[in-house]
FITORTI-215099 format. One record per residue (C-alpha): residue in one letter; x, y, z. Coordinates in steps of 0.1 Angstrom, whole numbers, plus 5000, padded with zeros to 4 digits. Layout:
REM FITORTI-215099
aXYZ
...
//
This chain:
REM FITORTI-215099
x327289728082
x326990088070
x325089968039
x322589778062
x321890088082
x321290288050
x318890028037
x317190028071
x316790398072
x315490398036
x312890128044
x311790318075
x311290628055
x309290458028
x307190298055
x306390638072
x305690808039
x303390518029
x301490538062
x301090918058
x299990888022
x297590608029
x296090808059
x295591108037
x293990898010
x291590728034
x290591028055
x291091338035
x290991257997
x287891257975
x288590887967
x288090758002
x285590487993
x287590367963
x290790347984
x288890148011
x287389917985
x290789867968
x292489788001
x289889548011
x289989377977
x293789347977
x293789198012
x291088938004
x292588857971
x295888797988
x294588568014
x292488377988
x295388367964
x297588197991
x294787957999
x294487867962
x298287817960
x298287587990
x295487387975
x297187357942
x300387247959
x298486977978
x296486857948
x299586827925
x302186687950
x302486307947
x301786117979
x304885997999
x306085637997
x304685398022
x306985348052
x307184978044
x308585048010
x311185278025
x312085018051
x312684758023
x314884998004
x316985078035
x317284708043
x318384628008
x320984908009
x322284778043
x322584428030
x324484558000
x326884748022
x327384438045
x328084228013
x330684478001
x332384498034
x332584118036
x334184108001
x336684378011
x337584198043
x338083868024
x340284037999
x342484208026
x342883878045
x344283698014
//
């Protein structure tokens, strides 16, 4: 548990320093415009990248089997199990 707290404090410190650094870069640095453009680009590219990834996943994933085919497979498996159980019960009764 002590390690978790140390990691938590470290993450909190990195977050606060990041906020302060970003605030300085946006409001007080000579690169204000560039930082805002970079931030907007990264945000938009991230959203569009996720959208492209979802589209790729949808386009390349094969469609699921029709429910009728799954029902036939389940029925066949149940019939096989019943046949095996009958054979076992006949063997034990002999």
